[in-house]
Every structure is written in C-alpha cells, then in structure tokens.
C-alpha positions, 0 to 999 in steps of 0.5 A: 770722722763723723764729727769732722764730716758734720763740721765740714758740712756746717762750714759750707752753709754760709755759701747758701747766704752769699749766693742768695745775697748775689741774686738779691743785689743783682736783681735790684737797681744798680744804684742800690747794689752796695746797700744790698750786699751790706744789708746781707752782711749785717742781716747775717751778723745781727742774726748770729748775735741775737740767736746766741743772745736769746734765740738758742735759749728758745730753740733749744734741741731734741732732748734739751730743757724745754717749757711744756704743758699738758692738756687734752691728754697731750704734752705740748712742747712749745718753747725751749728752756736753755740758758741765755747766751747758750751758756748751758751748751758745752762747746765740745763737739757734742749734739747741742754745740753742733745744733747750735752752729747749724742753727746760727747759719740757719737763722742767718739764711732765713734773715737774708730772704726778706732782703729781696722784697725790700730791695731798693727801698728798705732802710738799713737801720730797721733791717737790722732791728727786724732781723734781731727780732726774727732771729731772736724770737720769731725764727726760734719758736718754729725752729723749736716745734720742728727741730727742738723736740716741740709739739709738731715733731711729737704728732706721732706720740700725742695724736698717733699720726706721723710726725711733721718732718722737715729734714733740711729747713724748707719750713724752718728757714725757707717758709718762715723767711718767705713769710717775713719777705711777704709781710716786708713787701706789705709794709713797704709798698711797691718801688716808686714807678713800679705800677701805674695809675691804673695798676699796670705793672712796669718792668724794672729789670735787675741790673746784673743778671750774670751775678745773679746766675753766678749766685745760683751755683754758689748757693747749690754748694751752700744748700748741700752743706746746710741740708747735710748737717740738718740731715745728720743733726735734726733728722734722727738718723743713725751716726753710721748712716751719715756718709750715705745720707750725704750722698743722697743730699748731693744727688737730690739737691742737684737734681731738684734744682737742675729740674727746677731751672729747666722747668722754668726755662721751658715755661717761660720759653712757651709763655713768652717765646724766649727763656727768661733768665731772672725766672729761670734763676728763681727756678733753680733756687726753687727747686733747691727750697722745695727739695730741702724739705725731703733732703735724702729721704726721697728717691731721685725720680722724686727729686726731679718731679719735685724740683720741675713742679717748683720751677713751674709753680714759681714762674706763675707765683711771681706773675700773680704777686706781681700782676694781680696782687700788686705785690712788688717782690723784685727778687721773687723771695715770696714765690721762691722760698714761701711758695716753693717751701710749701709745695716741698713740705706737702710733697715730703708727705706724699713722697718721703720715705723716712717713716712707715706711716700711711700716706694719709698720715704722712700728708695730714701732719705735713698739712698741719705744719703748713696750717701752722705756718700760714695761720700763726707764724704769718699773722705773729710775723706781720704783727711784729713788723707792723709794730717795729715799723711804727717806731723805726719806719721801714721805708726810705723817703721819696728822695732816696727811692729816686737817688737809690740806697747806696747814695741815700744810706751809704754816701757812695754808689756801687759803680763810681766810675760807671754811668748809671742809667737813670729812670726816664722809662718809668713814670713817676 
C-alpha cells in the first residue's frame, strides 16, 4: 500500500514542472512562447539523463555508499559514492529506487526554474549544456548534504545541534534553482529596451496571464505530490505515518499557496490601487515554495503565516531586483524561489515540529544551511555558468533579441495565425 501511495505521489510531481513552464512562457513575450515551452521540455529531458548518468552517484541516499573524512572530531559526509548510471540501485521498489525516481523529477524541476530569468534571450543550446552541468554535478552536491545523509543532515551527531531540515525541497530544489536563476540573469543582462539610458525600468508585460494563472493551479497538484513523496522518502518518518503526513502536506500546501496569493493581492492593491495578476501568481508559487521546507511538520496556523509572509516578501523582492538592482527577471524566479525558499527554511526552524531540539538549535541549524547555500553554492554555481558562457555564449544576438526566440531559434512562431504587436513602445 505504501509503495503504491509513494509511486502515485512521485507521478504527480511532473505537474509542478508543467505549471512552472506555463508560468514562464506566459510572463514572457509572445514571440518567444514556443521557445520557452520547448526549453522547459529540453531542460527536463537533459536533467533526467544527466542525473541518472552522473548525478545519482553523487547524490546517493541515506544509508548508501558515500565519501567522507574525519577532522575536528567530526565525520564529514560530503559526497555520495554510488556507481555511475545508477547501476548499484536495484529497480525493485526499494528505498534507493524510489529516491532515485523522486530525485530525477526534483532535479528536473530545479533545472526549469532558471529558464524564467533567461526568458526572451537565453539560447537553447546553452540551456541544455547548463542544465546538464547543474543536474549532473551542482544539484547533487547540496542534495546529498541534505537528503543523502550528508554533513548538513548530521549536525546533531557531529555538533550536538538540531539537523538541518528540508522536508519538501525548499532548499534542495527551490533555492538552488533560484540561485541558478540569479547567476543566469547576471550573465545574460537585461532584455533590450528593459532599461533606459538613465536606468529607468520599462514595463514589458507578459503576453498571456491566463496561462500563468492556470499554471498556478497545475503547480499546486504537482507540489503536493512532490512534497508528499519527499516527506515519505527523505524525512525519516515511519511508514505507518505516511497517510497522515500526506493529509498534512495537502492542507499546508493549499493554505500556504492561498495565503501567499491573497497577501500579494492585498499588498499590490494597497501599493498600486489595483491587484497585480502576475505578482499575485508569484505570491501563490512563493507560498508553495516557502511551505515546502516544513511540508507537513508545521501547524495549519503556521502554514498560513509562512505563506502570507512569502507573498508579501516576493512583491517587494521583485521590485528590489527590477528597479534597484537592475536585474531583469521576467518571471520573478529569483524572488519566488530563492527569496521565498530561504524564508521557508528559516521559518521551519521557528515553527517546525519534527524534532525535540530547542528553538535556538533549530534556527541555528537552518541558518547554517542557508549560509551554505549563499556562501558556497551561489559562488560555485556562478563560477560554473561563467565558465560555460565563455565556451558557449548564453545570450542570443541583437537581431534575435528583437525578432524573438521563436523565429531566431526555431524558425516559426507560437502564434502564426495572429498578428503579434511590435515593440514601438519600448526604446531601442
């Protein structure tokens, strides 16, 4: 029964990727819509293959083979040591095989997140190359530290504090993907016409907000499946508790998303006198992201609070990156996934109920994980992208920037029977 339940939850998780793909293409220009969807599909495909070829070996799973060393009186488990091509993992419904299935989809979801930051200007070939490096080498490193029995999950054993906890992938999936998005946005630079010569931002609205909002609903189902599977496989709960935990995952996911959306609606209503649909959609996803850190291990009231703060935080972070830092992130991936994900990890330390450790110990452990993400993973991710960009330039040429990615890279538009407006209103 538990095996069937776990497999069913894993099979729901691709809907999270489908929802994000719809959101990304809807918030971009119409002349790049087909390219955005194809890029999402290619990212999933490349991530799956790269992860099975190499990444699964580095990620491993709790209790599996691993590289470790001892120093300072502590055992540092830093990298998985499974065979390449997942040859030593029996595909028989065992824990290792189920974790492999979950991680394939998790790596794919994380790889889709940066596409939002590269909307309208990131070429398909570099997307595939960057995804292979990310899913094969970068994502598995942090995934092993948290979900594979690595040193972050062993803080209690080595240092006597609570372990770093990420029940549904807020750090492993969302923040790593969001940091990848930040790196890509830095390297690509803004879209042509996004900023005037004096640094003023020009609004470039998404072309299909209906698909964006529909993507939010699809993502909710995928998130529930992903969080449920992760809670069963990597959070250390007893198998007999699975059905009850899934009930908590469903309720908390719905409440976090709802609170995030309503908080964004209210915030934009107060600030702009009208609700902003795209920021409200971002608030919905930000609520899901923040809530995924704790998954079922928080109360319903805490889920509402965490989601609401994530929705408010995201609306301000989008404005901060766009207007103050001049980072062009059309889909808000940096704010939604990195920003809300970090908030969710810290909130888990405050509101989580999984461990009996003190509040201070919980918060300290979560801060160590966040510091690792920002102080180690971000520089590593950015250095890797800078190196790849030297060999395969990430950005499309100037003509492609104005023609659109569909014509430039695919040779045909997504809406050939409709007249697509030009950008006379955007300064060149």
